[in-house]
Backbone as a chain_set.jsonl record, in Angstrom:
{"seq": "MKFKRLKEELQNRNMSVRQLAIAAGIIPQALYAALNGNAKFWPGYKRKVADALGVPEADLFEDEVHGND", "coords": {"N": [[96.577, -31.107, 79.076], [99.098, -31.487, 76.381], [98.913, -32.289, 73.078], [97.433, -34.734, 73.81], [95.206, -36.124, 72.387], [96.346, -37.618, 70.71], [98.844, -38.944, 72.708], [97.081, -40.632, 73.253], [95.941, -42.29, 71.526], [97.961, -43.537, 70.936], [98.68, -45.191, 72.878], [96.654, -46.748, 72.428], [96.928, -47.907, 70.664], [99.368, -49.833, 71.228], [101.552, -48.662, 70.687], [105.009, -47.537, 69.999], [106.726, -44.082, 70.614], [109.371, -43.88, 68.996], [108.259, -45.969, 67.245], [106.27, -45.17, 65.806], [107.234, -42.12, 64.838], [109.037, -43.34, 63.082], [107.301, -44.95, 61.0], [106.066, -42.557, 60.03], [107.954, -41.169, 58.567], [110.01, -39.413, 60.373], [112.531, -37.689, 61.866], [113.201, -39.868, 65.192], [114.01, -38.424, 67.566], [113.458, -35.947, 66.908], [110.77, -36.292, 66.721], [110.074, -36.914, 69.265], [111.047, -34.718, 70.7], [109.455, -32.481, 69.75], [107.023, -32.968, 70.788], [107.325, -33.376, 73.492], [107.083, -30.626, 73.972], [110.032, -29.27, 73.928], [110.569, -28.101, 71.138], [109.442, -27.095, 67.972], [106.126, -28.549, 66.743], [105.593, -29.283, 63.711], [103.989, -28.102, 60.734], [103.884, -29.721, 58.618], [104.83, -32.688, 60.378], [102.406, -33.04, 61.695], [100.828, -33.477, 59.619], [101.822, -35.692, 58.54], [102.456, -37.58, 60.906], [99.722, -38.071, 61.505], [98.397, -38.888, 58.825], [100.115, -41.377, 58.976], [99.175, -42.961, 61.016], [96.704, -43.054, 60.383], [94.255, -41.427, 60.584], [92.296, -38.591, 60.778], [93.735, -34.916, 60.785], [92.668, -33.306, 62.058], [91.234, -34.34, 64.111], [93.213, -35.809, 65.316], [94.962, -33.85, 66.444], [93.115, -32.091, 67.339], [92.968, -30.97, 70.446], [95.49, -28.878, 70.016], [93.801, -27.074, 68.136], [91.71, -26.563, 69.668], [92.85, -25.151, 71.578], [93.453, -26.089, 73.784], [94.789, -27.072, 76.798]], "CA": [[97.89, -31.526, 78.69], [99.449, -31.288, 75.043], [98.686, -33.61, 72.362], [96.29, -35.868, 74.615], [94.623, -37.624, 71.326], [97.395, -38.504, 69.748], [99.092, -39.621, 73.183], [95.873, -41.293, 73.352], [96.043, -43.34, 70.551], [99.426, -44.296, 70.794], [98.685, -45.705, 73.906], [95.239, -47.395, 72.238], [97.755, -48.476, 69.468], [100.509, -49.755, 71.922], [102.751, -48.084, 70.068], [105.979, -46.102, 71.096], [106.627, -42.667, 69.743], [110.108, -44.512, 68.404], [107.586, -46.57, 66.358], [105.361, -44.117, 65.192], [107.812, -41.915, 63.931], [109.814, -44.449, 61.196], [106.178, -44.952, 60.745], [105.702, -41.112, 59.737], [108.825, -41.02, 57.679], [110.348, -38.566, 61.062], [113.005, -38.517, 62.586], [112.368, -39.989, 66.212], [114.482, -37.382, 67.956], [112.61, -34.939, 66.105], [109.108, -36.059, 66.939], [110.034, -36.437, 70.879], [111.161, -32.919, 71.14], [107.96, -31.909, 69.351], [105.793, -33.675, 72.386], [107.552, -32.567, 75.207], [107.355, -29.005, 73.831], [111.131, -28.389, 72.951], [110.566, -27.95, 69.807], [107.998, -26.562, 67.131], [105.158, -29.521, 66.138], [105.649, -28.501, 62.29], [102.376, -28.456, 59.981], [104.008, -31.26, 57.897], [105.026, -33.63, 61.171], [101.223, -33.155, 62.12], [100.251, -34.654, 58.405], [102.534, -37.05, 58.908], [101.518, -38.078, 62.271], [97.952, -38.134, 61.104], [98.719, -39.972, 57.677], [100.802, -42.916, 59.723], [97.76, -43.504, 62.494], [95.28, -42.94, 59.407], [93.401, -40.325, 61.486], [92.326, -36.892, 60.145], [94.698, -34.865, 61.508], [91.574, -31.719, 62.937], [91.057, -35.2, 65.14], [94.803, -36.209, 66.405], [95.227, -32.69, 66.986], [91.961, -31.045, 68.4], [93.524, -29.528, 71.238], [96.011, -27.359, 69.421], [92.753, -26.8, 67.364], [90.787, -25.5, 70.555], [93.819, -24.223, 72.39], [93.394, -26.74, 75.013], [95.855, -27.834, 77.378]], "C": [[97.951, -31.929, 76.791], [99.283, -32.606, 73.78], [97.823, -34.66, 72.982], [96.05, -36.909, 73.798], [95.717, -38.183, 70.603], [98.126, -39.697, 70.634], [97.872, -41.504, 73.352], [96.044, -42.581, 72.589], [97.405, -44.034, 70.144], [99.228, -45.311, 71.903], [97.485, -47.189, 73.915], [95.898, -48.519, 71.268], [98.598, -49.585, 70.47], [101.319, -49.779, 71.25], [103.949, -46.875, 70.794], [105.742, -45.256, 70.047], [107.66, -43.29, 68.851], [109.235, -45.455, 66.85], [107.218, -45.759, 65.35], [106.298, -42.736, 63.863], [108.942, -42.389, 62.941], [108.837, -44.374, 60.846], [105.346, -43.843, 59.638], [106.678, -40.664, 58.882], [109.959, -39.681, 58.856], [111.688, -39.046, 62.074], [113.228, -38.918, 64.106], [112.579, -39.259, 67.46], [113.396, -36.202, 68.054], [111.401, -34.748, 66.816], [109.083, -36.162, 69.0], [109.89, -35.265, 71.627], [109.909, -31.97, 70.717], [106.979, -31.996, 70.907], [105.751, -32.931, 73.464], [107.675, -31.472, 74.585], [109.083, -28.29, 73.552], [111.742, -28.342, 72.098], [109.539, -27.719, 69.282], [107.191, -27.722, 66.428], [105.201, -28.649, 64.643], [104.379, -28.881, 61.666], [102.961, -30.215, 59.62], [104.433, -32.599, 59.154], [103.654, -34.198, 61.551], [100.646, -34.094, 60.895], [100.733, -35.752, 58.496], [102.235, -38.227, 59.59], [100.487, -38.731, 61.432], [98.196, -39.257, 59.949], [99.131, -41.262, 58.505], [99.916, -43.817, 60.008], [96.428, -43.876, 61.536], [94.22, -42.218, 60.421], [93.462, -39.167, 61.041], [92.619, -36.247, 61.311], [93.816, -33.581, 61.939], [91.333, -33.425, 63.944], [92.382, -35.069, 66.285], [94.59, -34.97, 67.036], [94.248, -31.825, 67.417], [92.302, -30.248, 69.332], [93.964, -28.722, 70.977], [94.478, -26.373, 69.05], [92.09, -25.318, 68.181], [91.55, -24.445, 71.577], [93.862, -24.441, 73.712], [94.634, -27.341, 75.936], [96.313, -29.263, 78.08]], "O": [[97.071, -32.489, 76.135], [99.656, -33.767, 73.942], [97.609, -35.596, 72.213], [96.34, -38.092, 73.979], [95.727, -39.241, 69.975], [98.261, -40.848, 70.217], [97.983, -42.724, 73.474], [96.25, -43.697, 73.064], [97.703, -44.835, 69.257], [99.746, -46.405, 71.681], [97.354, -48.126, 74.704], [95.516, -49.681, 71.133], [98.038, -50.64, 70.172], [101.966, -50.806, 71.045], [103.876, -45.938, 71.588], [105.035, -45.362, 69.045], [107.195, -43.427, 67.719], [109.671, -45.474, 65.699], [107.739, -45.658, 64.239], [106.107, -42.532, 62.665], [109.565, -41.674, 62.156], [108.871, -43.505, 59.975], [104.46, -44.065, 58.813], [106.353, -39.63, 58.298], [110.718, -38.993, 58.174], [111.897, -40.074, 62.718], [113.629, -37.852, 64.574], [111.738, -39.278, 68.359], [112.747, -35.747, 68.996], [110.961, -33.726, 67.344], [108.289, -35.617, 69.768], [109.19, -34.869, 72.56], [109.534, -30.949, 71.293], [106.499, -31.194, 71.708], [104.942, -32.258, 74.103], [108.871, -31.19, 74.646], [109.317, -27.163, 73.116], [112.959, -28.446, 71.946], [108.515, -28.028, 69.891], [107.651, -27.926, 65.305], [104.85, -27.471, 64.573], [103.755, -29.878, 62.031], [102.664, -31.322, 60.068], [104.277, -33.7, 58.626], [103.488, -35.404, 61.733], [100.123, -35.193, 61.082], [100.069, -36.787, 58.533], [101.914, -39.357, 59.223], [100.562, -39.795, 60.818], [98.17, -40.451, 60.248], [98.292, -42.157, 58.609], [99.752, -44.964, 59.592], [95.492, -44.639, 61.773], [93.353, -42.922, 60.939], [94.546, -38.611, 60.864], [92.212, -36.521, 62.44], [94.567, -32.645, 62.215], [91.291, -32.909, 65.061], [92.531, -34.572, 67.402], [94.053, -34.956, 68.144], [94.604, -30.748, 67.896], [92.094, -29.035, 69.292], [93.491, -27.63, 71.294], [94.17, -25.295, 69.558], [91.953, -24.124, 67.918], [91.152, -23.423, 72.136], [94.129, -23.645, 74.613], [95.363, -28.186, 75.416], [97.478, -29.429, 78.441]]}, "num_chains": 1, "name": "protein.A"}
């Protein structure tokens, strides 16, 4: 599953994608599209999401680094 760690983090925090997008300063529709694979998950988005959650980017997106789905 793509973005497994990010989705787990949202679930653990009882946080919606919309709430995360707002906290990260990303348009919610753009974040939804990226998470669903309908748009590119830009490096800037990854950095903003990681900063908003206070989690290192490498930890949050480790499945992307290792090529796991």
